[in-house]
C-alpha positions as CSV (number, residue, x, y, z in Angstrom):
1,M,1.1,20.7,25.1
2,I,-1.3,18.4,23.1
3,R,-0.1,17.4,19.7
4,D,-2.4,18.3,16.9
5,R,-4.0,15.3,15.5
6,E,-3.9,14.5,11.8
7,P,-7.3,14.1,10.1
8,P,-8.4,10.5,9.7
9,M,-7.1,8.8,6.5
10,S,-9.6,8.7,3.6
11,L,-9.9,6.0,1.0
12,E,-8.2,8.4,-1.5
13,G,-5.3,8.8,1.0
14,A,-5.1,5.1,1.4
15,E,-4.9,4.6,-2.4
16,Q,-2.3,7.4,-2.7
17,L,-0.1,5.8,0.0
18,A,-0.3,2.4,-1.7
19,I,0.6,4.0,-5.1
20,K,3.5,5.8,-3.4
21,A,4.6,2.4,-1.9
22,L,4.4,0.8,-5.3
23,A,6.5,3.6,-6.9
24,F,9.0,3.0,-4.1
25,L,9.1,-0.7,-5.0
26,A,9.6,0.2,-8.7
27,S,12.7,2.0,-7.7
28,E,14.0,-1.1,-6.0
29,P,14.2,-3.8,-8.7
30,E,15.0,-6.7,-6.4
31,E,12.1,-5.8,-4.1
32,L,9.8,-5.3,-7.0
33,G,10.7,-8.7,-8.4
34,R,10.0,-10.3,-5.1
35,F,6.7,-8.6,-4.7
36,L,5.6,-9.5,-8.2
37,A,6.5,-13.1,-7.7
38,L,4.5,-13.2,-4.5
39,A,1.5,-11.4,-6.2
40,G,1.7,-13.8,-9.1
41,I,1.8,-11.2,-11.8
42,G,4.4,-10.0,-14.3
43,P,5.7,-6.5,-15.0
44,E,3.5,-6.2,-18.1
45,T,0.3,-6.3,-16.0
46,L,1.5,-4.1,-13.2
47,R,-0.2,-0.9,-14.5
48,T,-3.6,-2.6,-14.9
49,A,-3.3,-4.3,-11.5
50,A,-2.5,-1.0,-9.8
51,A,-6.1,0.1,-10.5
52,D,-7.5,-2.7,-8.3
53,P,-8.0,-1.9,-4.6
54,G,-7.2,-5.5,-3.8
55,F,-3.8,-5.2,-5.5
56,L,-3.2,-1.9,-3.7
57,A,-4.0,-3.6,-0.4
58,A,-1.5,-6.3,-1.3
59,V,1.2,-3.7,-1.9
60,L,0.6,-2.3,1.6
61,E,0.5,-5.8,3.1
62,Y,3.9,-6.4,1.5
63,F,5.3,-3.4,3.4
64,L,3.6,-4.4,6.6
65,E,5.3,-7.8,6.4
66,N,8.7,-6.2,5.7
67,E,9.2,-3.8,8.5
68,P,12.7,-2.6,7.4
69,L,11.4,-1.7,4.0
70,L,8.3,0.0,5.5
71,L,10.6,2.0,7.9
72,V,12.8,3.2,5.0
73,L,9.8,4.5,3.0
74,A,8.2,6.0,6.1
75,A,11.4,7.9,7.0
76,R,12.1,9.0,3.5
77,D,8.6,10.4,2.9
78,N,7.9,11.4,6.5
79,I,5.0,9.0,6.9
80,R,4.0,7.6,10.3
81,P,4.4,3.8,10.0
82,T,1.0,3.2,11.5
83,M,-0.5,4.9,8.4
84,F,0.3,1.8,6.4
85,A,-2.0,-0.4,8.6
86,A,-4.7,2.3,8.5
87,A,-4.5,2.4,4.7
88,R,-4.6,-1.4,4.5
89,F,-7.7,-1.5,6.7
90,L,-9.5,1.1,4.5
91,L,-8.7,-0.7,1.3
92,D,-9.8,-4.0,2.8
93,R,-13.1,-2.4,3.8
94,E,-13.5,-0.9,0.3
95,M,-13.1,-4.4,-1.2
96,S,-15.6,-5.9,1.3
97,D,-18.2,-3.1,0.7
98,G,-17.7,-3.2,-3.0
99,D,-18.0,-7.0,-3.4
100,H,-21.6,-7.7,-4.1
101,S,-21.0,-10.9,-6.0
102,A,-22.2,-13.2,-3.2
């Protein structure tokens, strides 16, 4: 039997996954602190930063670099781990397509 394929991830789906990952980080204060330190921002600017596709890509990158954390969230929310990489790719592409400052 052939397994039904999920539809390809959309940019909106990528953003939703990154926001879900950020909410997960917010529920883990130690991980959130580590992420904010790496991102170079403070908790007071978190809400503003979350509107930026580059920041959302950084959230996903944090999970991709921390496989145990990624697997916990993936198992908890029944998300295929490969979807994190797909979402990161889409957000990267959105940033590249949207950057016309050159």
